[in-house]
C-alpha positions in Angstrom: 94.2 143.7 74.3 90.8 142.7 76.2 87.7 143.0 74.0 84.4 143.2 75.4 81.1 143.1 73.2 77.7 144.7 73.9 74.3 145.0 71.6 73.8 148.4 70.5 70.7 149.8 68.9 71.9 151.9 66.1 75.6 152.2 65.4 78.8 150.7 65.8 81.2 152.2 68.0 84.7 152.0 69.7 85.3 152.5 73.3 88.7 152.8 74.7 89.5 153.2 78.1 92.2 155.7 79.1 92.1 155.3 82.7 89.6 154.5 85.6 87.4 157.8 85.1 87.9 158.5 81.8 86.1 157.2 78.7 86.1 158.5 74.9 83.8 157.4 71.9 85.4 157.1 68.6 83.6 156.7 65.5 84.9 153.4 63.6 83.6 154.6 60.4 81.8 151.4 59.6 78.2 151.1 58.2 76.1 151.8 60.9 73.5 149.9 59.0 75.2 146.6 59.8 72.8 144.2 61.0 75.1 143.1 63.7 74.8 146.4 65.5 77.8 145.7 67.6 80.3 147.9 69.6 83.9 146.9 70.5 85.0 148.2 73.9 88.9 148.1 73.7 91.0 148.0 77.0 94.7 148.7 76.3 96.8 147.6 79.1 100.0 147.5 77.9 101.2 150.8 79.5 99.3 150.0 82.8 101.4 150.2 85.7 101.2 147.4 88.0 101.2 148.0 91.9 103.9 145.7 93.4 103.3 145.2 96.9 105.3 144.6 100.0 105.0 143.8 103.7 104.8 147.7 104.2 101.8 150.1 103.7 102.4 152.0 100.4 100.3 154.3 98.3 98.3 153.4 95.2 98.9 155.8 92.4 96.1 156.5 90.3 95.8 154.5 87.2 97.8 151.6 89.1 96.4 148.0 88.7 96.2 146.2 91.9 96.6 142.4 92.4 94.1 140.0 93.9 94.9 139.0 97.8 96.4 142.6 98.9 95.6 144.2 102.2 94.0 147.6 100.8 93.0 150.3 103.2 92.3 154.2 103.1 94.7 156.4 104.9 92.7 158.6 107.0 95.2 161.4 107.6 96.3 161.8 103.8 92.5 160.1 101.9 95.1 158.2 99.8 94.4 154.3 99.0 97.6 151.9 100.4 98.1 148.6 100.4 100.6 145.8 101.4 100.7 142.2 101.6 98.8 139.9 104.2 101.0 139.3 107.1 101.2 135.7 106.8 102.1 136.2 103.4 104.8 138.9 104.2 106.7 136.2 106.6 107.6 134.1 103.6 106.5 134.8 100.1 108.2 132.3 98.7 106.9 129.4 101.1 104.4 128.3 98.6 106.4 128.3 95.7 107.3 125.0 94.3 110.3 123.7 92.0 108.6 122.3 89.2 111.1 119.4 89.0 110.5 118.6 92.9 106.5 118.4 92.0 107.2 116.1 89.1 109.4 114.0 91.6 106.6 114.0 94.3 103.9 112.4 91.7 106.1 109.9 90.6 106.7 108.8 94.2 102.7 108.7 94.8 102.5 106.4 91.8 105.4 104.3 93.3 103.9 103.5 96.5 100.4 102.5 94.8 102.1 99.9 92.8 104.5 98.8 96.0 102.0 99.1 98.6 100.1 95.8 98.4 103.0 93.9 98.3 104.6 95.7 101.2 101.6 95.1 103.5 100.6 91.6 102.3 103.1 90.1 105.0 100.7 92.1 107.8 97.7 89.9 107.0 96.5 86.4 108.1 95.1 83.9 105.8 91.3 82.8 106.7 93.1 79.2 107.7 95.2 80.8 110.1 92.5 82.7 111.7 90.3 79.7 112.0 93.0 77.9 113.7 93.5 80.6 116.0 89.8 80.9 117.1 89.7 77.1 117.8 92.9 77.5 120.0 91.0 79.8 122.1 87.9 77.8 121.9 85.8 80.8 120.5 82.6 79.2 118.8 79.3 80.7 117.6 76.5 78.6 118.9 72.9 78.4 117.4 69.8 78.8 119.7 69.1 75.1 119.3 72.8 74.2 120.5 72.3 76.6 123.4 69.1 74.7 124.5 70.6 71.3 123.9 73.8 72.5 126.1 71.4 74.0 128.8 69.3 70.6 129.0 72.7 68.7 129.0 74.2 70.7 131.9 70.7 70.1 133.6 70.9 66.5 133.7 74.4 66.5 134.8 73.6 68.8 137.8 70.5 66.9 139.0 72.8 63.9 140.6 74.1 67.3 142.7 71.6 68.0 145.5 73.8 71.0 146.4 73.3 72.6 143.0 69.8 73.6 142.9 70.8 77.3 142.5 72.4 76.2 139.5 69.7 74.3 138.2 67.3 77.2 138.8 69.4 79.3 136.7 69.3 76.8 133.8 65.7 77.0 134.0 65.5 80.8 134.1 67.8 80.9 130.8 65.2 77.9 129.1 62.6 79.9 129.7 64.0 83.1 127.7 64.8 80.7 124.7 61.9 78.4 125.0 59.2 81.3 124.4 60.3 81.4 120.9 57.9 79.4 118.9 60.6 77.2 117.0 62.9 76.8 120.1 60.1 75.3 121.9 59.5 72.7 119.3 63.1 71.8 119.1 63.0 71.2 122.9 60.5 68.5 122.3 62.8 66.9 119.9 65.6 66.3 122.3 63.0 65.0 125.0 63.3 68.1 127.0 59.8 67.1 128.8 61.5 64.0 130.4 64.8 65.3 130.9 63.9 68.5 132.3 60.3 69.8 133.0 58.9 66.4 134.7 61.7 65.9 137.3 61.4 69.7 137.9 58.1 69.9 138.4 57.9 66.9 140.6 60.5 68.1 142.9 58.1 68.8 145.7 60.9 69.7 148.0 62.4 72.3 146.0 59.6 74.9 145.0 62.1 77.0 143.0 62.6 74.1 140.2 58.7 73.6 140.7 58.0 77.4 140.0 60.3 77.8 137.3 59.3 74.4 135.4 55.8 75.9 135.1 56.8 79.0 133.8 58.6 77.2 131.2 55.4 75.3 130.6 53.4 78.4 130.1 55.9 80.3 128.1 56.3 77.2 125.5 52.9 76.7 125.3 51.6 80.1 124.3 49.8 79.9 121.1 52.1 76.7 120.0 49.7 74.0 119.0 52.4 71.5 118.7 53.8 72.2 122.1 50.2 72.2 123.8 49.5 68.8 122.3 52.8 67.4 123.6 52.2 69.0 127.1 48.5 67.5 127.2 50.0 64.0 126.2 52.5 64.4 129.0 49.9 64.6 131.4 50.9 68.2 132.6 46.9 69.3 132.7 46.4 66.9 135.8 49.8 67.5 137.1 49.2 70.9 137.2 45.8 70.6 138.6 47.1 68.5 141.3 49.8 71.5 142.3 46.8 74.0 142.4 45.0 71.8 144.7 48.2 71.3 147.0 49.0 73.4 150.1 52.1 74.4 148.4 53.6 78.1 148.0 51.3 80.8 146.4 53.9 81.8 144.0 54.3 78.2 142.7 50.3 77.8 142.2 50.2 81.1 140.5 52.9 79.9 137.7 50.8 76.5 137.8 47.9 78.5 136.9 49.4 80.4 134.1 50.9 77.2 132.7 47.6 75.6 132.8 45.8 78.4 131.0 48.3 78.5 128.3 47.7 74.6 127.7 44.0 75.2 127.7 43.1 78.3 125.6 42.1 77.4 122.2 42.7 73.8 122.7 39.1 72.1 122.9 40.8 68.6 123.9 42.7 69.8 126.4 39.7 71.7 127.8 37.8 68.3 128.0 40.4 66.4 129.9 40.7 69.5 132.2 36.4 69.6 133.1 36.4 65.7 133.3 39.1 65.6 135.7 37.5 67.9 138.0 39.1 71.3 137.3 36.1 73.3 138.0 36.0 71.4 141.4 40.0 72.3 142.0 39.1 75.5 141.4 35.9 75.8 143.7 38.2 74.4 146.5 40.9 77.1 146.5 37.8 79.9 146.9 37.0 78.3 150.0 40.9 78.8 151.5 41.8 81.7 153.9 42.2 85.0 151.8 45.5 86.6 151.3 46.2 89.2 148.9 48.3 86.7 147.0 45.7 84.1 146.8 43.0 86.6 145.8 45.0 87.4 142.6 44.7 83.6 141.7 41.2 83.4 142.5 40.3 86.6 140.0 43.0 84.7 137.3 40.8 81.5 137.9 37.4 83.7 137.2 39.0 85.3 134.3 40.2 81.8 132.7 36.6 80.4 133.0 35.2 83.5 131.5 37.6 83.3 128.6 36.7 79.5 128.3 32.9 80.2 127.9 33.7 83.2 125.5 35.8 81.0 123.5 33.1 78.6 123.0 30.1 81.2 122.3 32.4 83.3 119.6 33.9 80.2 117.7 34.6 81.7 114.2 33.0 79.5 112.0 34.9 80.8 108.8 38.0 78.8 110.0 38.5 75.2 108.1 38.7 73.5 111.6 35.3 75.2 113.1 33.5 72.2 112.6 35.8 69.9 114.4 36.4 72.3 117.0 32.8 72.5 117.6 32.1 68.9 117.7 35.3 68.7 120.3 33.5 71.7 122.5 30.2 69.8 122.5 31.9 66.9 124.4 31.4 69.1 127.5 28.2 70.7 128.6 29.9 73.4 130.4 27.0 75.3 131.7 25.4 72.2 133.0 28.8 71.4 134.8 29.2 74.8 136.1 25.8 74.5 138.0 26.4 70.9 139.2 30.1 71.6 140.4 29.2 74.6 142.4 31.2 77.3 140.5 28.4 79.8 140.8 28.8 79.5 144.6 32.6 80.8 144.4 30.9 84.3 144.4 29.8 84.1 148.0 33.2 84.3 149.0 33.3 87.4 150.7 36.9 88.5 150.2 36.2 88.6 146.3 33.7 91.8 146.6 34.5 93.1 149.7 32.3 95.5 152.1 30.9 98.7 150.6 32.0 100.5 153.6 35.4 99.2 153.2 38.0 102.5 152.1 39.3 102.1 149.6 37.5 99.5 147.8 39.8 97.5 145.2 38.0 99.0 142.1 40.0 97.0 139.8 39.4 93.7 141.7 35.7 94.3 142.2 35.4 95.3 138.3 36.9 91.8 137.4 34.6 89.8 139.7 31.4 91.9 138.5 32.3 91.2 135.1 32.6 87.6 135.5 29.2 87.5 137.0 27.7 89.6 134.2 29.2 86.7 131.9 27.5 83.6 133.7 24.4 85.5 135.3 21.9 83.6 133.1 23.6 80.4 134.3 23.9 81.2 137.8 20.7 83.6 138.5 19.2 81.5 141.0 22.3 81.0 143.1 23.2 84.7 142.8 19.5 85.9 144.1 19.2 83.0 146.5 22.5 84.1 148.6 20.9 87.3 150.5 24.5 87.9 151.6 25.8 88.3 148.0 22.2 90.4 147.2 23.1 92.6 150.2 26.7 93.3 149.2 25.9 93.7 145.3 23.3 96.6 146.3 25.7 98.2 148.7 28.3 98.1 145.6 25.5 99.5 143.4 24.8 102.5 145.8 28.4 103.0 146.8 29.5 103.2 143.0 26.6 105.3 142.1 27.7 108.1 143.9 31.2 108.0 142.7 29.7 107.7 139.1 28.2 111.3 140.1 31.6 112.5 141.2 32.9 111.2 138.1 30.4 113.4 135.9 30.7 116.3 137.8 34.4 116.0 137.8 34.5 115.6 134.5 32.1 118.2 133.1 29.8 118.0 130.0 32.7 116.7 128.0 32.3 113.3 130.1 35.1 110.8 130.6 35.7 108.5 127.7 36.7 105.6 130.4 33.3 106.3 132.7 34.7 103.2 134.6 32.5 103.8 137.6 29.7 104.2 135.3 30.4 100.7 133.4 30.6 99.2 136.7 27.3 100.4 138.0 25.7 99.4 134.5 27.4 96.1 135.2 26.0 95.8 138.7 22.7 96.4 137.3 22.6 93.7 134.9 23.6 91.1 137.4 20.9 92.2 140.0 18.1 92.9 137.6 19.0 89.5 135.5 18.8 87.5 138.6 15.3 88.6 139.3 14.0 88.3 135.8 15.4 84.9 135.6 14.0 83.5 138.8 10.7 84.5 138.0 10.6 83.2 134.9 11.7 79.9 136.6 8.7 80.1 139.1 
């Protein structure tokens, strides 16, 4: 018997299921006032006929119980329900039946495998000592970056004796640059005397520009924001050596890397700047501007203007909240840079016609002109008299102002009311006006 309970509101009744379509309600004779208010539903399945399925379609008789998992359909011709086993089950209805003894044996085998497994497989693994021995035999070793740098320096020394090994030496320098741009590696390089073993002989290899170029590249990369390395390079005399390279008739590529290295040593290092200025650094730069212009040389000139501008800004914008601010100011004050710029003829470098070009030139190198004018704005108070007395320069500035005013109007027209957030030409016109007006004002004040 299967008994189901439901909650009633008033009476306890018994419902006996006779067949799928009939039900009767029988009074139990029990007190209907019982607080439980329950009814029992009794389903008598003792005499239910169970449908036995085969691989063939068979009619399901009324009242027959149907096991789960059968394929059931309604025969459209007879209107009666039919059922059969699924096809895969009909192939072998006993396929998934297992003997209980077989199952027990299988479980036992699993336990036996787990016990025997580690003991049986232990011979398939090698000990740590055996692995170490095998790695030593194939000379496999994991090197630290310091060990790599040390090995490269040693290899470079060995190759220095062979003049035919220039390419291999250059490759070593290229690899060293990759490691020495990292702060700690650059300091480690100093401890193994890398300056004397690698950099100095490479920088002095006048007959091999590839070595000079890559040595300067290493100096610049290692010195970037690394005070300990900057001090070591200053003490090694690299400031003067790099200045001499810039003043020599060597390839533009070598000079470009030398300027990069020099700038890395000078930035945020007052003592190195004092050595540079006292050794005639501005005069060396000025001589470069007098050379016949080429596209690559012009790039070097622009970088020189930018470097001097940055050194001025560095002095004027000293962060006084730093603990070393007072000491740095004393070091900066050792050189009167503004007075030095006037005496060294630095203000005259802007006479170089290839810097600003002509307003009739089409197209103009807007980026180059913007950098030159920005540098002029920075030193306009120092060089105002030189700017105004140079009539050719004044004519060029006015022509540029007119040209860029036209471009500024086109820029506004193109951008509409919203405007361009960059406003490149508008800013350039403002800078040109600042140079022209300031020059006139300063001259009138002096008069």
